[in-house]
C-alpha positions as protocol buffer text, in pm:
chain_id: "A"
residue {
  index: 1
  type: MET
  ca { x: -76 y: 104 z: -2635 }
}
residue {
  index: 2
  type: THR
  ca { x: -83 y: 95 z: -2255 }
}
residue {
  index: 3
  type: GLN
  ca { x: 263 y: 122 z: -2101 }
}
residue {
  index: 4
  type: LEU
  ca { x: 151 y: 81 z: -1739 }
}
residue {
  index: 5
  type: PHE
  ca { x: -144 y: -141 z: -1643 }
}
residue {
  index: 6
  type: GLY
  ca { x: -248 y: -78 z: -1283 }
}
residue {
  index: 7
  type: LEU
  ca { x: -466 y: -294 z: -1058 }
}
residue {
  index: 8
  type: GLY
  ca { x: -593 y: -186 z: -720 }
}
residue {
  index: 9
  type: ASN
  ca { x: -854 y: -23 z: -504 }
}
residue {
  index: 10
  type: ALA
  ca { x: -1052 y: 285 z: -597 }
}
residue {
  index: 11
  type: ILE
  ca { x: -1067 y: 506 z: -290 }
}
residue {
  index: 12
  type: VAL
  ca { x: -1161 y: 865 z: -213 }
}
residue {
  index: 13
  type: ASP
  ca { x: -946 y: 1008 z: 66 }
}
residue {
  index: 14
  type: VAL
  ca { x: -1072 y: 1249 z: 330 }
}
residue {
  index: 15
  type: GLU
  ca { x: -777 y: 1412 z: 506 }
}
residue {
  index: 16
  type: VAL
  ca { x: -787 y: 1583 z: 845 }
}
residue {
  index: 17
  type: ASN
  ca { x: -522 y: 1704 z: 1090 }
}
residue {
  index: 18
  type: VAL
  ca { x: -538 y: 1538 z: 1433 }
}
residue {
  index: 19
  type: GLU
  ca { x: -351 y: 1527 z: 1761 }
}
residue {
  index: 20
  type: ASP
  ca { x: -183 y: 1201 z: 1861 }
}
residue {
  index: 21
  type: ALA
  ca { x: -415 y: 1194 z: 2161 }
}
residue {
  index: 22
  type: PHE
  ca { x: -709 y: 1139 z: 1925 }
}
residue {
  index: 23
  type: LEU
  ca { x: -541 y: 832 z: 1774 }
}
residue {
  index: 24
  type: THR
  ca { x: -473 y: 695 z: 2121 }
}
residue {
  index: 25
  type: ALA
  ca { x: -831 y: 758 z: 2233 }
}
residue {
  index: 26
  type: GLN
  ca { x: -963 y: 577 z: 1925 }
}
residue {
  index: 27
  type: ASN
  ca { x: -712 y: 291 z: 1969 }
}
residue {
  index: 28
  type: LEU
  ca { x: -567 y: 351 z: 1622 }
}
residue {
  index: 29
  type: PRO
  ca { x: -206 y: 241 z: 1553 }
}
residue {
  index: 30
  type: LYS
  ca { x: -24 y: 554 z: 1440 }
}
residue {
  index: 31
  type: GLY
  ca { x: 127 y: 538 z: 1093 }
}
residue {
  index: 32
  type: GLN
  ca { x: -65 y: 230 z: 985 }
}
residue {
  index: 33
  type: MET
  ca { x: -372 y: 148 z: 779 }
}
residue {
  index: 34
  type: THR
  ca { x: -668 y: -13 z: 955 }
}
residue {
  index: 35
  type: LEU
  ca { x: -956 y: -173 z: 765 }
}
residue {
  index: 36
  type: VAL
  ca { x: -1293 y: -57 z: 898 }
}
residue {
  index: 37
  type: ASP
  ca { x: -1656 y: -64 z: 789 }
}
residue {
  index: 38
  type: SER
  ca { x: -1884 y: 224 z: 690 }
}
residue {
  index: 39
  type: ASP
  ca { x: -2028 y: 255 z: 1042 }
}
residue {
  index: 40
  type: GLN
  ca { x: -1680 y: 301 z: 1189 }
}
residue {
  index: 41
  type: ILE
  ca { x: -1595 y: 562 z: 926 }
}
residue {
  index: 42
  type: ARG
  ca { x: -1911 y: 753 z: 1014 }
}
residue {
  index: 43
  type: SER
  ca { x: -1832 y: 731 z: 1386 }
}
residue {
  index: 44
  type: LEU
  ca { x: -1477 y: 860 z: 1338 }
}
residue {
  index: 45
  type: THR
  ca { x: -1593 y: 1137 z: 1105 }
}
residue {
  index: 46
  type: SER
  ca { x: -1851 y: 1242 z: 1363 }
}
residue {
  index: 47
  type: ALA
  ca { x: -1582 y: 1254 z: 1632 }
}
residue {
  index: 48
  type: LEU
  ca { x: -1382 y: 1488 z: 1409 }
}
residue {
  index: 49
  type: GLU
  ca { x: -1675 y: 1718 z: 1334 }
}
residue {
  index: 50
  type: GLY
  ca { x: -1574 y: 2083 z: 1318 }
}
residue {
  index: 51
  type: LEU
  ca { x: -1225 y: 2016 z: 1183 }
}
residue {
  index: 52
  type: GLN
  ca { x: -1133 y: 2113 z: 828 }
}
residue {
  index: 53
  type: MET
  ca { x: -1131 y: 1817 z: 590 }
}
residue {
  index: 54
  type: HIS
  ca { x: -985 y: 1782 z: 241 }
}
residue {
  index: 55
  type: ARG
  ca { x: -1127 y: 1538 z: -15 }
}
residue {
  index: 56
  type: CYS
  ca { x: -923 y: 1391 z: -300 }
}
residue {
  index: 57
  type: SER
  ca { x: -917 y: 1077 z: -511 }
}
residue {
  index: 58
  type: GLY
  ca { x: -689 y: 808 z: -374 }
}
residue {
  index: 59
  type: GLY
  ca { x: -613 y: 440 z: -366 }
}
residue {
  index: 60
  type: SER
  ca { x: -246 y: 346 z: -357 }
}
residue {
  index: 61
  type: ALA
  ca { x: -208 y: 196 z: -705 }
}
residue {
  index: 62
  type: ALA
  ca { x: -444 y: 461 z: -845 }
}
residue {
  index: 63
  type: ASN
  ca { x: -211 y: 731 z: -711 }
}
residue {
  index: 64
  type: THR
  ca { x: 87 y: 553 z: -867 }
}
residue {
  index: 65
  type: VAL
  ca { x: -84 y: 523 z: -1205 }
}
residue {
  index: 66
  type: PHE
  ca { x: -195 y: 887 z: -1188 }
}
residue {
  index: 67
  type: ALA
  ca { x: 162 y: 996 z: -1118 }
}
residue {
  index: 68
  type: ALA
  ca { x: 303 y: 781 z: -1399 }
}
residue {
  index: 69
  type: THR
  ca { x: 48 y: 939 z: -1633 }
}
residue {
  index: 70
  type: GLY
  ca { x: 161 y: 1284 z: -1530 }
}
residue {
  index: 71
  type: PHE
  ca { x: 521 y: 1182 z: -1588 }
}
residue {
  index: 72
  type: GLY
  ca { x: 443 y: 1082 z: -1946 }
}
residue {
  index: 73
  type: LEU
  ca { x: 323 y: 720 z: -1959 }
}
residue {
  index: 74
  type: LYS
  ca { x: 10 y: 587 z: -2129 }
}
residue {
  index: 75
  type: THR
  ca { x: -181 y: 411 z: -1855 }
}
residue {
  index: 76
  type: SER
  ca { x: -487 y: 210 z: -1762 }
}
residue {
  index: 77
  type: TYR
  ca { x: -639 y: 121 z: -1427 }
}
residue {
  index: 78
  type: THR
  ca { x: -859 y: -169 z: -1323 }
}
residue {
  index: 79
  type: CYS
  ca { x: -1076 y: -105 z: -1019 }
}
residue {
  index: 80
  type: LYS
  ca { x: -1435 y: -105 z: -890 }
}
residue {
  index: 81
  type: VAL
  ca { x: -1656 y: 186 z: -780 }
}
residue {
  index: 82
  type: ALA
  ca { x: -2024 y: 237 z: -702 }
}
residue {
  index: 83
  type: ASP
  ca { x: -2251 y: 481 z: -882 }
}
residue {
  index: 84
  type: ASP
  ca { x: -2239 y: 733 z: -598 }
}
residue {
  index: 85
  type: VAL
  ca { x: -2079 y: 1072 z: -528 }
}
residue {
  index: 86
  type: ASN
  ca { x: -1738 y: 926 z: -444 }
}
residue {
  index: 87
  type: GLY
  ca { x: -1744 y: 684 z: -738 }
}
residue {
  index: 88
  type: ARG
  ca { x: -1830 y: 955 z: -988 }
}
residue {
  index: 89
  type: TYR
  ca { x: -1568 y: 1186 z: -836 }
}
residue {
  index: 90
  type: PHE
  ca { x: -1302 y: 916 z: -871 }
}
residue {
  index: 91
  type: THR
  ca { x: -1383 y: 813 z: -1229 }
}
residue {
  index: 92
  type: LYS
  ca { x: -1413 y: 1173 z: -1347 }
}
residue {
  index: 93
  type: GLU
  ca { x: -1068 y: 1262 z: -1218 }
}
residue {
  index: 94
  type: MET
  ca { x: -903 y: 950 z: -1361 }
}
residue {
  index: 95
  type: GLY
  ca { x: -1079 y: 989 z: -1696 }
}
residue {
  index: 96
  type: ALA
  ca { x: -986 y: 1355 z: -1723 }
}
residue {
  index: 97
  type: ALA
  ca { x: -621 y: 1256 z: -1682 }
}
residue {
  index: 98
  type: GLY
  ca { x: -649 y: 1024 z: -1982 }
}
residue {
  index: 99
  type: ILE
  ca { x: -633 y: 703 z: -1780 }
}
residue {
  index: 100
  type: THR
  ca { x: -831 y: 417 z: -1935 }
}
residue {
  index: 101
  type: LEU
  ca { x: -1059 y: 247 z: -1681 }
}
residue {
  index: 102
  type: ASN
  ca { x: -1190 y: -109 z: -1714 }
}
residue {
  index: 103
  type: SER
  ca { x: -1537 y: -143 z: -1867 }
}
residue {
  index: 104
  type: SER
  ca { x: -1667 y: -311 z: -1549 }
}
residue {
  index: 105
  type: CYS
  ca { x: -1535 y: -33 z: -1326 }
}
residue {
  index: 106
  type: LEU
  ca { x: -1883 y: 97 z: -1240 }
}
residue {
  index: 107
  type: SER
  ca { x: -2075 y: -157 z: -1032 }
}
residue {
  index: 108
  type: ALA
  ca { x: -2435 y: -237 z: -1119 }
}
residue {
  index: 109
  type: ASP
  ca { x: -2511 y: -288 z: -749 }
}
residue {
  index: 110
  type: THR
  ca { x: -2729 y: 10 z: -658 }
}
residue {
  index: 111
  type: THR
  ca { x: -2697 y: -62 z: -284 }
}
residue {
  index: 112
  type: ALA
  ca { x: -2317 y: -49 z: -286 }
}
residue {
  index: 113
  type: SER
  ca { x: -2092 y: 238 z: -182 }
}
residue {
  index: 114
  type: SER
  ca { x: -1750 y: 336 z: -315 }
}
residue {
  index: 115
  type: GLY
  ca { x: -1437 y: 291 z: -109 }
}
residue {
  index: 116
  type: GLN
  ca { x: -1328 y: 572 z: 119 }
}
residue {
  index: 117
  type: CYS
  ca { x: -1035 y: 636 z: 348 }
}
residue {
  index: 118
  type: LEU
  ca { x: -1011 y: 869 z: 645 }
}
residue {
  index: 119
  type: VAL
  ca { x: -652 y: 993 z: 650 }
}
residue {
  index: 120
  type: MET
  ca { x: -551 y: 1146 z: 983 }
}
residue {
  index: 121
  type: ILE
  ca { x: -238 y: 1361 z: 967 }
}
residue {
  index: 122
  type: SER
  ca { x: -36 y: 1404 z: 1287 }
}
residue {
  index: 123
  type: ASP
  ca { x: 176 y: 1708 z: 1374 }
}
residue {
  index: 124
  type: ASP
  ca { x: 488 y: 1521 z: 1256 }
}
residue {
  index: 125
  type: ALA
  ca { x: 323 y: 1467 z: 911 }
}
residue {
  index: 126
  type: GLU
  ca { x: 275 y: 1092 z: 972 }
}
residue {
  index: 127
  type: ARG
  ca { x: -47 y: 955 z: 823 }
}
residue {
  index: 128
  type: THR
  ca { x: -279 y: 711 z: 998 }
}
residue {
  index: 129
  type: MET
  ca { x: -552 y: 564 z: 780 }
}
residue {
  index: 130
  type: CYS
  ca { x: -888 y: 399 z: 833 }
}
residue {
  index: 131
  type: THR
  ca { x: -1019 y: 245 z: 511 }
}
residue {
  index: 132
  type: ASP
  ca { x: -1364 y: 121 z: 419 }
}
residue {
  index: 133
  type: LEU
  ca { x: -1313 y: -65 z: 91 }
}
residue {
  index: 134
  type: GLY
  ca { x: -1683 y: -65 z: 4 }
}
residue {
  index: 135
  type: ILE
  ca { x: -1752 y: -210 z: -341 }
}
residue {
  index: 136
  type: SER
  ca { x: -1376 y: -211 z: -410 }
}
residue {
  index: 137
  type: ALA
  ca { x: -1354 y: -528 z: -200 }
}
residue {
  index: 138
  type: SER
  ca { x: -1541 y: -709 z: -480 }
}
residue {
  index: 139
  type: LEU
  ca { x: -1272 y: -638 z: -741 }
}
residue {
  index: 140
  type: ALA
  ca { x: -1215 y: -976 z: -907 }
}
residue {
  index: 141
  type: ALA
  ca { x: -1031 y: -1154 z: -1187 }
}
residue {
  index: 142
  type: ARG
  ca { x: -1337 y: -1115 z: -1411 }
}
residue {
  index: 143
  type: ASP
  ca { x: -1275 y: -738 z: -1412 }
}
residue {
  index: 144
  type: LEU
  ca { x: -942 y: -778 z: -1593 }
}
residue {
  index: 145
  type: ASP
  ca { x: -906 y: -681 z: -1958 }
}
residue {
  index: 146
  type: GLU
  ca { x: -656 y: -952 z: -2046 }
}
residue {
  index: 147
  type: ALA
  ca { x: -607 y: -829 z: -2402 }
}
residue {
  index: 148
  type: GLN
  ca { x: -507 y: -485 z: -2276 }
}
residue {
  index: 149
  type: LEU
  ca { x: -284 y: -627 z: -2003 }
}
residue {
  index: 150
  type: SER
  ca { x: -106 y: -859 z: -2244 }
}
residue {
  index: 151
  type: LYS
  ca { x: 10 y: -559 z: -2451 }
}
residue {
  index: 152
  type: ALA
  ca { x: 136 y: -349 z: -2159 }
}
residue {
  index: 153
  type: ALA
  ca { x: 501 y: -293 z: -2073 }
}
residue {
  index: 154
  type: ILE
  ca { x: 447 y: -309 z: -1696 }
}
residue {
  index: 155
  type: TYR
  ca { x: 175 y: -454 z: -1473 }
}
residue {
  index: 156
  type: TYR
  ca { x: 161 y: -283 z: -1132 }
}
residue {
  index: 157
  type: VAL
  ca { x: -42 y: -400 z: -833 }
}
residue {
  index: 158
  type: GLU
  ca { x: -77 y: -272 z: -478 }
}
residue {
  index: 159
  type: GLY
  ca { x: -27 y: -505 z: -184 }
}
residue {
  index: 160
  type: TYR
  ca { x: -350 y: -380 z: -32 }
}
residue {
  index: 161
  type: LEU
  ca { x: -536 y: -629 z: -253 }
}
residue {
  index: 162
  type: SER
  ca { x: -399 y: -903 z: -28 }
}
residue {
  index: 163
  type: SER
  ca { x: -660 y: -808 z: 232 }
}
residue {
  index: 164
  type: SER
  ca { x: -936 y: -980 z: 32 }
}
residue {
  index: 165
  type: GLU
  ca { x: -951 y: -1322 z: -130 }
}
residue {
  index: 166
  type: GLU
  ca { x: -1106 y: -1188 z: -450 }
}
residue {
  index: 167
  type: GLY
  ca { x: -848 y: -912 z: -473 }
}
residue {
  index: 168
  type: THR
  ca { x: -568 y: -1162 z: -421 }
}
residue {
  index: 169
  type: ALA
  ca { x: -713 y: -1389 z: -690 }
}
residue {
  index: 170
  type: ALA
  ca { x: -739 y: -1094 z: -931 }
}
residue {
  index: 171
  type: ALA
  ca { x: -376 y: -999 z: -869 }
}
residue {
  index: 172
  type: MET
  ca { x: -264 y: -1359 z: -921 }
}
residue {
  index: 173
  type: ALA
  ca { x: -462 y: -1388 z: -1245 }
}
residue {
  index: 174
  type: ALA
  ca { x: -311 y: -1065 z: -1374 }
}
residue {
  index: 175
  type: HIS
  ca { x: 39 y: -1186 z: -1282 }
}
residue {
  index: 176
  type: ASN
  ca { x: -22 y: -1505 z: -1480 }
}
residue {
  index: 177
  type: VAL
  ca { x: -135 y: -1309 z: -1786 }
}
residue {
  index: 178
  type: ALA
  ca { x: 162 y: -1074 z: -1754 }
}
residue {
  index: 179
  type: SER
  ca { x: 408 y: -1363 z: -1726 }
}
residue {
  index: 180
  type: ALA
  ca { x: 260 y: -1536 z: -2030 }
}
residue {
  index: 181
  type: HIS
  ca { x: 313 y: -1223 z: -2242 }
}
residue {
  index: 182
  type: ASN
  ca { x: 650 y: -1106 z: -2106 }
}
residue {
  index: 183
  type: VAL
  ca { x: 493 y: -809 z: -1927 }
}
residue {
  index: 184
  type: LYS
  ca { x: 704 y: -698 z: -1630 }
}
residue {
  index: 185
  type: THR
  ca { x: 527 y: -724 z: -1294 }
}
residue {
  index: 186
  type: ALA
  ca { x: 581 y: -462 z: -1024 }
}
residue {
  index: 187
  type: VAL
  ca { x: 437 y: -495 z: -673 }
}
residue {
  index: 188
  type: SER
  ca { x: 416 y: -265 z: -372 }
}
residue {
  index: 189
  type: LEU
  ca { x: 391 y: -415 z: -23 }
}
residue {
  index: 190
  type: SER
  ca { x: 177 y: -106 z: 57 }
}
residue {
  index: 191
  type: ASP
  ca { x: 162 y: -110 z: 439 }
}
residue {
  index: 192
  type: ILE
  ca { x: 311 y: -295 z: 734 }
}
residue {
  index: 193
  type: SER
  ca { x: -37 y: -419 z: 825 }
}
residue {
  index: 194
  type: MET
  ca { x: -50 y: -607 z: 495 }
}
residue {
  index: 195
  type: VAL
  ca { x: 285 y: -770 z: 574 }
}
residue {
  index: 196
  type: THR
  ca { x: 196 y: -869 z: 928 }
}
residue {
  index: 197
  type: ILE
  ca { x: -163 y: -981 z: 867 }
}
residue {
  index: 198
  type: PHE
  ca { x: -183 y: -1089 z: 503 }
}
residue {
  index: 199
  type: LYS
  ca { x: 169 y: -1211 z: 421 }
}
residue {
  index: 200
  type: GLU
  ca { x: 41 y: -1546 z: 289 }
}
residue {
  index: 201
  type: ASN
  ca { x: -176 y: -1365 z: 34 }
}
residue {
  index: 202
  type: LEU
  ca { x: 112 y: -1135 z: -57 }
}
residue {
  index: 203
  type: LEU
  ca { x: 323 y: -1443 z: -125 }
}
residue {
  index: 204
  type: ARG
  ca { x: 50 y: -1571 z: -356 }
}
residue {
  index: 205
  type: ILE
  ca { x: 44 y: -1237 z: -539 }
}
residue {
  index: 206
  type: LEU
  ca { x: 423 y: -1241 z: -576 }
}
residue {
  index: 207
  type: GLY
  ca { x: 410 y: -1596 z: -715 }
}
residue {
  index: 208
  type: ASN
  ca { x: 741 y: -1717 z: -852 }
}
residue {
  index: 209
  type: GLY
  ca { x: 886 y: -1368 z: -835 }
}
residue {
  index: 210
  type: VAL
  ca { x: 841 y: -1025 z: -989 }
}
residue {
  index: 211
  type: HIS
  ca { x: 1049 y: -773 z: -1177 }
}
residue {
  index: 212
  type: SER
  ca { x: 1019 y: -482 z: -932 }
}
residue {
  index: 213
  type: LEU
  ca { x: 927 y: -462 z: -564 }
}
residue {
  index: 214
  type: PHE
  ca { x: 853 y: -142 z: -372 }
}
residue {
  index: 215
  type: CYS
  ca { x: 836 y: -107 z: 6 }
}
residue {
  index: 216
  type: ASN
  ca { x: 948 y: 114 z: 292 }
}
residue {
  index: 217
  type: GLU
  ca { x: 1208 y: 22 z: 552 }
}
residue {
  index: 218
  type: GLU
  ca { x: 953 y: -81 z: 814 }
}
residue {
  index: 219
  type: GLU
  ca { x: 777 y: -314 z: 569 }
}
residue {
  index: 220
  type: ALA
  ca { x: 1109 y: -464 z: 455 }
}
residue {
  index: 221
  type: LEU
  ca { x: 1221 y: -540 z: 811 }
}
residue {
  index: 222
  type: SER
  ca { x: 883 y: -685 z: 902 }
}
residue {
  index: 223
  type: TRP
  ca { x: 881 y: -904 z: 590 }
}
residue {
  index: 224
  type: ALA
  ca { x: 1209 y: -1066 z: 693 }
}
residue {
  index: 225
  type: SER
  ca { x: 1134 y: -1060 z: 1068 }
}
residue {
  index: 226
  type: THR
  ca { x: 1460 y: -880 z: 1135 }
}
residue {
  index: 227
  type: ASP
  ca { x: 1599 y: -549 z: 1257 }
}
residue {
  index: 228
  type: ARG
  ca { x: 1880 y: -558 z: 999 }
}
residue {
  index: 229
  type: LEU
  ca { x: 1816 y: -402 z: 661 }
}
residue {
  index: 230
  type: ASP
  ca { x: 2088 y: -608 z: 492 }
}
residue {
  index: 231
  type: VAL
  ca { x: 1910 y: -927 z: 598 }
}
residue {
  index: 232
  type: ALA
  ca { x: 1579 y: -794 z: 467 }
}
residue {
  index: 233
  type: ILE
  ca { x: 1738 y: -693 z: 137 }
}
residue {
  index: 234
  type: ALA
  ca { x: 1884 y: -1040 z: 86 }
}
residue {
  index: 235
  type: GLU
  ca { x: 1540 y: -1194 z: 132 }
}
residue {
  index: 236
  type: LEU
  ca { x: 1359 y: -943 z: -88 }
}
residue {
  index: 237
  type: LYS
  ca { x: 1618 y: -984 z: -365 }
}
residue {
  index: 238
  type: ASP
  ca { x: 1514 y: -1349 z: -391 }
}
residue {
  index: 239
  type: ILE
  ca { x: 1164 y: -1226 z: -479 }
}
residue {
  index: 240
  type: ALA
  ca { x: 1235 y: -941 z: -721 }
}
residue {
  index: 241
  type: GLN
  ca { x: 1492 y: -856 z: -985 }
}
residue {
  index: 242
  type: GLU
  ca { x: 1486 y: -494 z: -869 }
}
residue {
  index: 243
  type: VAL
  ca { x: 1408 y: -378 z: -514 }
}
residue {
  index: 244
  type: TYR
  ca { x: 1333 y: -21 z: -409 }
}
residue {
  index: 245
  type: ILE
  ca { x: 1318 y: 51 z: -35 }
}
residue {
  index: 246
  type: THR
  ca { x: 1222 y: 400 z: 75 }
}
residue {
  index: 247
  type: LEU
  ca { x: 1408 y: 527 z: 381 }
}
residue {
  index: 248
  type: GLY
  ca { x: 1221 y: 846 z: 467 }
}
residue {
  index: 249
  type: ALA
  ca { x: 1448 y: 1149 z: 492 }
}
residue {
  index: 250
  type: ASN
  ca { x: 1745 y: 924 z: 403 }
}
residue {
  index: 251
  type: GLY
  ca { x: 1619 y: 866 z: 50 }
}
residue {
  index: 252
  type: SER
  ca { x: 1594 y: 512 z: -82 }
}
residue {
  index: 253
  type: ALA
  ca { x: 1797 y: 196 z: -124 }
}
residue {
  index: 254
  type: VAL
  ca { x: 1809 y: 37 z: -468 }
}
residue {
  index: 255
  type: ILE
  ca { x: 1913 y: -316 z: -553 }
}
residue {
  index: 256
  type: ASP
  ca { x: 1945 y: -356 z: -930 }
}
residue {
  index: 257
  type: GLN
  ca { x: 1918 y: -663 z: -1149 }
}
residue {
  index: 258
  type: ALA
  ca { x: 2290 y: -734 z: -1111 }
}
residue {
  index: 259
  type: GLY
  ca { x: 2249 y: -740 z: -734 }
}
residue {
  index: 260
  type: HIS
  ca { x: 2434 y: -414 z: -679 }
}
residue {
  index: 261
  type: GLN
  ca { x: 2305 y: -202 z: -391 }
}
residue {
  index: 262
  type: GLN
  ca { x: 2314 y: 177 z: -402 }
}
residue {
  index: 263
  type: GLN
  ca { x: 2150 y: 454 z: -205 }
}
residue {
  index: 264
  type: ALA
  ca { x: 1978 y: 749 z: -365 }
}
residue {
  index: 265
  type: PRO
  ca { x: 2004 y: 1037 z: -116 }
}
residue {
  index: 266
  type: GLY
  ca { x: 1698 y: 1210 z: 24 }
}
residue {
  index: 267
  type: LEU
  ca { x: 1613 y: 1578 z: -12 }
}
residue {
  index: 268
  type: ALA
  ca { x: 1588 y: 1821 z: 279 }
}
residue {
  index: 269
  type: VAL
  ca { x: 1226 y: 1938 z: 300 }
}
residue {
  index: 270
  type: SER
  ca { x: 975 y: 2023 z: 573 }
}
residue {
  index: 271
  type: PRO
  ca { x: 697 y: 1764 z: 537 }
}
residue {
  index: 272
  type: ILE
  ca { x: 337 y: 1841 z: 626 }
}
residue {
  index: 273
  type: ASP
  ca { x: 167 y: 1527 z: 491 }
}
residue {
  index: 274
  type: THR
  ca { x: 335 y: 1197 z: 400 }
}
residue {
  index: 275
  type: ASN
  ca { x: 17 y: 1044 z: 255 }
}
residue {
  index: 276
  type: GLY
  ca { x: 92 y: 912 z: -95 }
}
residue {
  index: 277
  type: ALA
  ca { x: 470 y: 951 z: -74 }
}
residue {
  index: 278
  type: GLY
  ca { x: 533 y: 585 z: -152 }
}
residue {
  index: 279
  type: ASP
  ca { x: 275 y: 595 z: -430 }
}
residue {
  index: 280
  type: ILE
  ca { x: 431 y: 884 z: -620 }
}
residue {
  index: 281
  type: TYR
  ca { x: 774 y: 729 z: -560 }
}
residue {
  index: 282
  type: ALA
  ca { x: 663 y: 412 z: -739 }
}
residue {
  index: 283
  type: GLY
  ca { x: 495 y: 610 z: -1017 }
}
residue {
  index: 284
  type: ALA
  ca { x: 802 y: 824 z: -1077 }
}
residue {
  index: 285
  type: CYS
  ca { x: 1034 y: 525 z: -1066 }
}
residue {
  index: 286
  type: LEU
  ca { x: 826 y: 315 z: -1307 }
}
residue {
  index: 287
  type: ALA
  ca { x: 787 y: 606 z: -1548 }
}
residue {
  index: 288
  type: ALA
  ca { x: 1159 y: 674 z: -1547 }
}
residue {
  index: 289
  type: ARG
  ca { x: 1249 y: 307 z: -1596 }
}
residue {
  index: 290
  type: CYS
  ca { x: 996 y: 275 z: -1877 }
}
residue {
  index: 291
  type: GLN
  ca { x: 1152 y: 581 z: -2040 }
}
residue {
  index: 292
  type: GLY
  ca { x: 1502 y: 433 z: -2030 }
}
residue {
  index: 293
  type: ALA
  ca { x: 1654 y: 550 z: -1701 }
}
residue {
  index: 294
  type: GLU
  ca { x: 1883 y: 324 z: -1499 }
}
residue {
  index: 295
  type: SER
  ca { x: 1741 y: 202 z: -1169 }
}
residue {
  index: 296
  type: ILE
  ca { x: 1951 y: 437 z: -952 }
}
residue {
  index: 297
  type: ASP
  ca { x: 1857 y: 738 z: -1164 }
}
residue {
  index: 298
  type: ALA
  ca { x: 1492 y: 635 z: -1148 }
}
residue {
  index: 299
  type: ALA
  ca { x: 1521 y: 623 z: -769 }
}
residue {
  index: 300
  type: ARG
  ca { x: 1676 y: 969 z: -758 }
}
residue {
  index: 301
  type: PHE
  ca { x: 1386 y: 1106 z: -961 }
}
residue {
  index: 302
  type: ALA
  ca { x: 1141 y: 919 z: -740 }
}
residue {
  index: 303
  type: ASN
  ca { x: 1299 y: 1073 z: -427 }
}
residue {
  index: 304
  type: HIS
  ca { x: 1265 y: 1415 z: -589 }
}
residue {
  index: 305
  type: ALA
  ca { x: 897 y: 1354 z: -663 }
}
residue {
  index: 306
  type: ALA
  ca { x: 814 y: 1221 z: -316 }
}
residue {
  index: 307
  type: ALA
  ca { x: 997 y: 1506 z: -144 }
}
residue {
  index: 308
  type: HIS
  ca { x: 794 y: 1757 z: -342 }
}
residue {
  index: 309
  type: LEU
  ca { x: 462 y: 1585 z: -267 }
}
residue {
  index: 310
  type: ILE
  ca { x: 500 y: 1573 z: 110 }
}
residue {
  index: 311
  type: THR
  ca { x: 528 y: 1952 z: 132 }
}
residue {
  index: 312
  type: GLN
  ca { x: 157 y: 1980 z: 43 }
}
residue {
  index: 313
  type: TYR
  ca { x: -167 y: 1818 z: 152 }
}
residue {
  index: 314
  type: GLY
  ca { x: -303 y: 1524 z: -44 }
}
residue {
  index: 315
  type: ALA
  ca { x: -174 y: 1204 z: -201 }
}
residue {
  index: 316
  type: ARG
  ca { x: -152 y: 1362 z: -547 }
}
residue {
  index: 317
  type: LEU
  ca { x: -20 y: 1684 z: -692 }
}
residue {
  index: 318
  type: LYS
  ca { x: -287 y: 1945 z: -756 }
}
residue {
  index: 319
  type: THR
  ca { x: -293 y: 1912 z: -1135 }
}
residue {
  index: 320
  type: LEU
  ca { x: -167 y: 1673 z: -1401 }
}
residue {
  index: 321
  type: GLN
  ca { x: 48 y: 1955 z: -1538 }
}
residue {
  index: 322
  type: ALA
  ca { x: 221 y: 1978 z: -1200 }
}
residue {
  index: 323
  type: TYR
  ca { x: 373 y: 1633 z: -1260 }
}
residue {
  index: 324
  type: ALA
  ca { x: 516 y: 1744 z: -1595 }
}
residue {
  index: 325
  type: GLU
  ca { x: 659 y: 2057 z: -1432 }
}
residue {
  index: 326
  type: LEU
  ca { x: 807 y: 1848 z: -1149 }
}
residue {
  index: 327
  type: LYS
  ca { x: 972 y: 1618 z: -1402 }
}
residue {
  index: 328
  type: LYS
  ca { x: 1111 y: 1918 z: -1589 }
}
residue {
  index: 329
  type: SER
  ca { x: 1255 y: 2063 z: -1267 }
}
residue {
  index: 330
  type: PHE
  ca { x: 1445 y: 1744 z: -1183 }
}
residue {
  index: 331
  type: GLY
  ca { x: 1817 y: 1801 z: -1205 }
}
residue {
  index: 332
  type: GLN
  ca { x: 1791 y: 2177 z: -1231 }
}
């Protein structure tokens, strides 16, 4: 039986190190995700010609599901890819990990292309992303396996789906199915651009509330239009029974179902790439909670996982076994 049912974009990341001057020249907001089309991706890639690039499967919720799988959960993922190099690369990696993909994952549209994301890493390890959703933008409610979702323990969705009407509708439909079958819903706000541009769709995805909400400090403050974290927490607690707010090097703030707020301390590491840190945090946290950990202990494990990830390139650990080894090392 599926323990974690994920819904989100299927993306292949291409990572490259850049100077901040490049971001300025291209008018790209540092540290944020910008939606672009395939022509813009090609133009940016051309401008970066000669620099070393790293390719890896991505997609925020996909990274979270992959991490949760590595940490011991049985998982499934609903997404959409094209029958191209990136699509086959993505599905092969997910399938090899034992993640069940939806039967409609592979699009029949022979003219379509799979989603891709150019991830530009600055000297301070901050990631700036340009994403072409490709066929992933057509992910819809009809792609849901409701029978599988209804038997899951947790339904997890990325806030990035709020950028499209079909994606929003799919997330809402999944939330309705989950609610009808007592499946816990967990949502990530994903990026400040989703909060500032697509908040109305995020509100539709959140519906009458969710069990768990994940975000970083910047997203939390933007959500509540405040510069005070306590004000943001009060507003987010009205939406979710449990709230997890990542605070960078300071760890994460946790508000449990009883309304108690605690802080899980961060770990001292030298980051080289923060891409995927929030994704593995959510995956580690959900896995730990599903396996019986208290929320604060789940957050401590999630901090441990994220701190380990950002010392390497890529939004995922190199192998599935690396997740199991990371879990084993926690607390040692």
